[in-house]
C-alpha distance (Angstrom), angle and dihedral (degrees) to the residues before:
residue distance angle dihedral
M1 . . .
D2 3.81 . .
K3 3.81 106.7 .
D4 3.82 91.4 -152.7
K5 3.80 93.7 60.4
V6 3.79 123.1 84.3
T7 3.80 113.2 -124.5
L8 3.80 115.6 -118.0
V9 3.80 116.8 -169.0
L10 3.81 114.0 -151.7
F11 3.81 116.3 -150.1
P12 3.83 107.3 -171.0
G13 3.77 126.2 -156.1
A14 3.78 126.9 -104.9
W15 3.81 98.3 -77.2
G16 3.80 117.6 82.1
N17 3.76 98.1 -5.8
R18 3.83 102.2 125.8
N19 3.81 96.9 90.0
E20 3.78 137.0 24.7
F21 3.81 94.2 -119.4
A22 3.82 91.7 60.1
V23 3.80 92.7 46.0
R24 3.81 91.7 49.3
W25 3.82 89.5 51.2
W26 3.83 95.4 47.8
F27 3.80 93.6 43.9
K28 3.82 101.4 34.2
N29 3.82 92.7 122.5
V30 3.79 93.0 46.8
I31 3.80 92.1 47.8
S32 3.81 92.2 48.5
Y33 3.83 89.9 50.6
F34 3.82 89.5 57.8
S35 3.81 95.5 49.0
D36 3.83 90.6 133.1
Y37 3.82 89.3 63.3
H38 3.76 133.1 70.8
V39 3.83 97.9 -115.0
V40 3.81 116.4 -152.7
I41 3.78 116.5 -167.7
V42 3.79 120.6 -148.3
T43 3.80 118.8 -153.4
Y44 3.78 123.2 -164.4
Q45 3.79 129.7 -119.8
G46 3.79 125.0 163.8
E47 3.76 145.2 76.7
S48 3.80 99.1 -110.2
L49 3.79 137.5 32.5
N50 3.79 88.3 -106.0
D51 3.83 91.6 52.2
I52 3.79 91.7 48.4
A53 3.82 92.7 48.4
Q54 3.80 90.5 50.3
D55 3.81 91.5 48.6
A56 3.82 90.0 49.7
T57 3.81 90.4 49.2
D58 3.80 89.3 52.0
Q59 3.82 90.4 50.9
L60 3.81 89.8 53.2
R61 3.80 97.9 48.1
L62 3.84 92.1 114.1
I63 3.81 96.1 43.3
P64 3.82 112.4 109.1
N65 3.78 123.2 -113.5
G66 3.79 114.0 -103.8
S67 3.80 94.2 45.9
L68 3.79 123.5 141.5
A69 3.79 127.7 -114.3
L70 3.78 129.0 -146.5
A71 3.79 113.7 -170.9
Y72 3.78 131.9 -177.5
S73 3.81 124.2 -162.1
M74 3.83 109.9 -50.9
G75 3.79 87.8 11.9
S76 3.80 89.3 75.4
Q77 3.80 90.5 63.9
I78 3.80 90.5 49.9
A79 3.82 90.9 47.9
R80 3.82 89.5 51.9
G81 3.80 90.1 51.0
V82 3.79 90.9 50.8
A83 3.82 91.6 46.8
D84 3.81 89.6 52.8
R85 3.81 89.6 54.6
R86 3.83 95.7 41.5
P87 3.82 107.5 25.2
C88 3.82 95.1 178.8
L89 3.81 96.5 48.9
F90 3.82 95.9 91.6
K91 3.80 131.1 44.9
């Protein structure tokens, strides 16, 4: 990870969010727009919103505090769940 780049965590919506390949395809224009950032993609696994938020938090355990979040649709609820669990993760 480039230490000079700010980390941007991408929380996709409900469609195509189960694997990184699908997210990269759906959000290719968004990701290319943020080329100056270190973009981290969150994928969703779980049966409930709480399960998904916990899984996302686990995926982000090595992401530094003070990162940025970009959420689309359902991704905003997941981002809120992660922020509740790690209040200092996002600016």
